[in-house]
Structures are given as structure tokens and as C-alpha cells.
C-alpha positions in Angstrom: 42.7 12.4 -28.5 40.3 14.6 -30.4 40.9 18.3 -30.9 38.8 21.1 -29.5 37.0 21.6 -32.8 35.7 18.0 -32.8 33.8 18.7 -29.6 32.3 22.0 -30.9 28.6 22.6 -30.2 28.3 24.9 -33.2 26.9 27.6 -30.9 27.9 31.3 -31.9 27.8 34.5 -30.1 24.3 35.3 -31.5 22.9 32.1 -29.9 23.6 33.3 -26.3 21.0 34.4 -23.8 22.5 37.8 -23.4 24.1 40.2 -25.8 27.7 39.6 -26.9 29.7 42.2 -28.7 26.4 43.6 -29.9 26.2 46.6 -32.4 26.1 48.8 -29.3 29.8 48.0 -28.7 32.4 50.1 -30.6 33.6 48.4 -33.7 37.2 48.7 -32.7 36.6 46.8 -29.6 34.4 44.0 -30.9 37.3 41.9 -32.2 38.8 41.6 -28.8 35.5 40.7 -27.1 34.7 38.1 -29.9 38.1 36.6 -29.5 37.4 36.1 -25.8 34.0 34.7 -26.5 35.3 32.2 -29.0 37.9 31.1 -26.5 35.3 30.7 -23.8 32.9 29.0 -26.2 35.5 26.4 -27.2 36.4 25.6 -23.6 32.8 25.5 -22.6 31.9 23.0 -25.4 34.8 20.8 -24.2 33.6 20.8 -20.6 30.0 20.2 -21.6 30.5 17.4 -24.2 28.3 14.6 -23.2 30.5 11.7 -24.5 34.1 12.8 -24.3 35.9 11.1 -21.3 36.9 13.4 -18.5 40.6 12.8 -18.8 40.4 14.0 -22.5 38.4 17.1 -21.6 41.0 18.0 -19.0 43.9 17.4 -21.5 42.3 19.6 -24.1 41.7 22.4 -21.5 45.4 22.0 -20.5 46.3 22.6 -24.2 44.3 25.7 -24.3 46.0 26.9 -21.1 49.3 26.3 -22.6 48.5 28.1 -25.8 47.0 31.1 -24.0 50.4 31.4 -22.1 52.4 30.9 -25.2 53.9 27.7 -24.1 52.5 25.7 -27.1 50.6 26.3 -30.3 47.8 23.7 -30.1 44.6 25.8 -29.6 43.6 28.3 -32.4 41.1 29.9 -30.1 43.6 30.5 -27.3 46.3 31.6 -29.8 44.0 34.1 -31.2 43.1 35.6 -27.8 46.7 35.6 -26.7 47.5 37.9 -29.8 44.8 40.2 -29.1 45.9 40.4 -25.4 49.5 41.2 -26.4 48.4 43.7 -29.0 46.3 45.6 -26.4 48.4 45.0 -23.3 45.9 43.1 -21.5 46.1 40.4 -18.8 45.7 36.6 -19.5 44.3 36.2 -15.9 40.6 36.5 -17.1 41.1 33.7 -19.6 43.0 31.5 -17.0 40.2 32.0 -14.5 37.6 30.8 -17.1 39.7 27.6 -17.7 39.6 27.0 -14.0 35.8 27.1 -14.1 35.6 24.7 -17.0 38.1 22.3 -15.2 35.6 22.4 -12.3 32.8 21.5 -14.7 34.6 18.4 -15.7 35.5 17.3 -12.2 32.8 18.7 -9.9 29.1 18.0 -10.3 27.7 19.3 -7.0 27.9 22.6 -4.9 27.5 22.3 -1.2 26.1 25.8 -0.4 25.7 29.4 -1.8 29.3 30.3 -1.0 30.5 27.3 -2.9 28.3 28.3 -5.9 29.6 32.0 -5.6 33.2 30.8 -5.7 32.4 29.0 -8.9 30.8 32.1 -10.4 34.0 34.0 -9.4 35.8 31.9 -12.1 33.0 31.1 -14.5 31.1 34.4 -14.9 33.0 37.4 -13.3 36.1 37.2 -15.5 33.8 37.8 -18.6 32.6 41.1 -17.2 36.0 42.2 -16.0 37.6 41.4 -19.3 35.0 43.6 -21.1 35.6 46.4 -18.6 39.4 46.1 -19.2 38.9 46.2 -23.0 37.1 49.5 -22.5 39.7 50.9 -20.2 37.1 51.2 -17.4 38.1 51.6 -13.8 38.5 48.4 -11.5 36.3 50.3 -9.1 33.3 49.0 -11.2 34.3 45.4 -10.7 32.1 44.8 -7.6 28.9 45.8 -9.4 30.1 44.0 -12.5 30.7 40.8 -10.6 27.2 41.0 -8.9 25.6 41.2 -12.4 27.7 38.5 -13.8 27.1 36.1 -10.9 23.5 36.9 -11.0 23.3 36.0 -14.8 25.1 32.7 -14.1 22.7 31.6 -11.4 19.8 32.6 -13.7 21.2 30.3 -16.4 21.7 27.5 -14.0 18.2 27.7 -12.8 16.5 27.9 -16.2 18.7 25.0 -17.4 18.6 22.9 -14.2 16.7 20.0 -15.8 18.8 19.9 -18.9 22.1 20.0 -17.0 20.9 17.2 -14.7 19.7 15.0 -17.5 22.6 15.6 -19.9 25.6 15.9 -17.5 24.4 14.8 -14.1 25.5 18.4 -13.0 23.5 20.3 -10.2 24.3 23.9 -9.5 21.5 24.2 -7.0 23.2 24.0 -3.6 22.9 20.8 -1.8 22.2 22.4 1.6 19.3 24.4 0.3 17.8 21.2 -1.3 18.3 19.2 2.0 16.6 22.0 4.0 13.5 21.3 2.0 13.9 17.5 2.3 15.1 17.0 -1.4 17.7 15.2 -3.3 19.2 16.3 -6.7 17.1 13.5 -8.3 14.1 15.9 -8.0 15.3 17.6 -11.0 14.3 14.5 -13.0 10.6 15.2 -12.3 8.3 16.4 -15.0 7.2 19.2 -12.9 8.6 20.9 -9.8 7.0 19.7 -6.6 6.1 22.4 -4.0 9.3 21.9 -2.1 11.5 22.5 -5.1 9.4 25.6 -5.9 10.4 26.8 -2.5 14.0 26.1 -3.2 13.8 28.1 -6.5 12.2 31.0 -4.7 14.9 31.1 -2.1 17.5 31.2 -4.7 15.7 33.8 -6.7 15.7 36.1 -3.6 19.5 35.8 -3.6 19.6 36.4 -7.4 17.5 39.6 -6.8 20.0 40.9 -4.2 22.7 40.5 -6.6 20.8 42.4 -9.3 20.1 45.1 -6.7 23.9 45.5 -6.2 24.4 45.6 -9.9 21.7 48.1 -10.8 24.0 51.2 -10.4 26.6 49.6 -12.6 25.6 51.0 -16.0 25.5 54.6 -14.6 29.0 54.3 -13.5 30.4 53.3 -16.9 32.2 56.0 -18.8 31.8 54.4 -22.2 28.3 55.3 -23.2 27.9 52.4 -25.7 28.9 49.9 -23.1 26.8 51.5 -20.4 23.7 51.1 -22.7 24.5 47.4 -23.4 24.9 46.8 -19.5 21.6 48.5 -18.9 20.0 46.2 -21.5 21.5 43.1 -19.9 20.5 44.2 -16.4 16.8 44.5 -17.6 16.9 41.1 -19.4 18.3 39.5 -16.1 15.5 41.2 -14.0 12.8 40.0 -16.5 14.3 36.4 -16.4 14.2 36.5 -12.6 10.4 37.5 -12.8 9.8 34.7 -15.3 11.5 32.1 -13.1 9.2 33.0 -10.3 6.1 32.5 -12.6 7.3 29.5 -14.6 8.5 26.0 -13.7 12.0 25.4 -15.3 11.3 21.6 -15.3 8.3 21.9 -17.5 8.2 25.4 -19.0 10.3 27.5 -21.3 11.9 30.3 -19.3 14.5 31.6 -22.0 13.6 34.7 -23.9 12.7 34.3 -27.6 14.8 36.6 -29.8 11.7 38.9 -30.3 11.0 38.9 -26.6 14.7 39.9 -25.8 14.6 42.6 -28.5 11.4 44.1 -27.1 12.7 44.1 -23.5 16.2 45.4 -24.8 14.6 48.4 -26.7 12.5 49.3 -23.7 15.6 49.1 -21.4 17.7 51.2 -23.8 15.0 53.9 -24.1 14.6 54.1 -20.3 18.4 54.3 -19.9 18.8 57.0 -22.5 16.0 59.0 -21.1 17.3 58.7 -17.6 20.8 59.8 -18.6 19.5 62.7 -20.7 17.3 63.8 -17.7 20.3 63.7 -15.4 22.5 65.6 -17.8 19.7 68.3 -18.2 19.4 68.5 -14.4 23.1 69.1 -14.1 23.1 71.7 -16.7 20.2 73.6 -14.9 22.1 73.5 -11.6 25.3 74.8 -13.3 23.3 77.6 -14.9 21.7 78.4 -11.6 25.0 78.6 -9.8 26.6 80.7 -12.4 23.6 83.1 -12.7 23.7 83.6 -8.9 27.3 83.9 -8.5 27.7 80.7 -6.5 
């Protein structure tokens, strides 16, 4: 059996579609987030490898699980994350949930409906945001808004990569019932361009993504750590822009992903808008406090 390193894609945290442990995050917290990312990246590479047999993938993911729990020492990525978790008194649950998602990627290639897809996102996406919040010591009251953003991001990734996932892995995240409502089979993803019926399917899913992003929009304002709040505001704006692009572009024929320069431009605009709004809010509170004090209220 090969080891995890042999199945590595070579992809790093700077290659992702959204910021991972960017300069906005406090330096003292970045090692924990990067350890979690490397663990997730390694497991994702195993699950997505185009040639490794499913039994081998599942065995490697089991090795990672055992190493995360301290039952064995066969996965450097899992051991490194375990050490970080022990040092900072953090739970292993988020890492275990991710491994469940990657096991599903190996064994499950179709999703019956939206609820089925959201259950997958519960394991594949939401643990990432929850872990970052835990690292920052943020309240669990933020988990609902965080989950909405993470699930929205996950579906966006599924849609922009739907052709690649189908061709490379025969994996389809678009719910089967929505395809069937429009008279389509998953094989439509092999077309060179989206036919009108698939365009309607994508638009249906984008309405649902927009609803998730509406739920997550107040998320940044509720975060106590200002650096993390700023990064979340940037990610929210990037997600909203990708949703817009998916409405205008065909993921079977066109590039949807942001280039690095496009992401930087959108991120800077989002950061400026967030800081301006936060400063305006603080100034408004200060004026109200002054008014109440001056009038003896």
C-alpha cells in the first residue's frame, strides 16, 4: 500500500480558492490553522486520487484517523494536528468529521437531494469554519452563520468544478432530484456547453446558495477577533462574486474561478467596506454615548 505522501497533489494553502491562514490572521494562531489545513489537504488528496483503488484510499484514511486519535503513528499530518490540539486543548471532532466526508468521497458518487448534499457539507465544509472559530476562542453561537458560509462555499466549489469532477472522478454533487426535475441525467456534465435545462438547474442551486450567503452575511460583524472578522468579510464577498459569475458563465465551458489578481481586487474592496462600516458603527455608538451622558440619560 502506498502512503499518503505518494498520493499528494502538491497543492498548498496559497493555491486554494479562498484565503487560508492569510496575513490577516494573528501569527500565533496560524500554525494551528495550517496544521488543520495540511491534514485536510492530505486526506482530500487521498480521496480525490484518480488511480488509487478505493480500498487503499479507505485504508489510508483509517490510518489518518488512528493517528489523529493517538492510536498509531503512521500519518505525519494527523500527528502534527493532534499535537496542536493537545497543546491548545482543542477537540479532535472537527478533524474526525472531515475524515467522514473524505470517506464518503471514496464510496459515494451521487447525492439524492439538497438535504443529502447539505448533510455532506456538514462534514466536508462546516468543520473547517468551526475549527477556525475554536482556535480564536469565539462563541459557538456563531456556528450557525459560519455553517451557512462554509456550506455555501462548498456548493460554489461543486458547481464551478462540476465538469472536472464528473470527468476525472465520475463524482456528481448536483442533486439527482433537481436534475431529474429538468429531464436530465448526470451525463449532461460531459457536454461541451450547458444546455438550457442544465442552466435552469444551476440557477435553481444558485438561489439556494444565495440564501445561505444571506444567512452568513451578519457573521463577520459577530466575530470578536477583528482580524478574523476582516478575513470572513473578504471570504463572504468572494463567495458572493463567484455566485454572480456562476449566473453569468457556463461552468462546462468557461472559467469561473477568480484569478489571483481578481481575488486580490475583490478582497481589498471587501476589506475597505468592512473597515469603513465597522468604524462608522463605532462612531455612531460613541455619539450616542456622548449624547446620553450630556443629557443625563
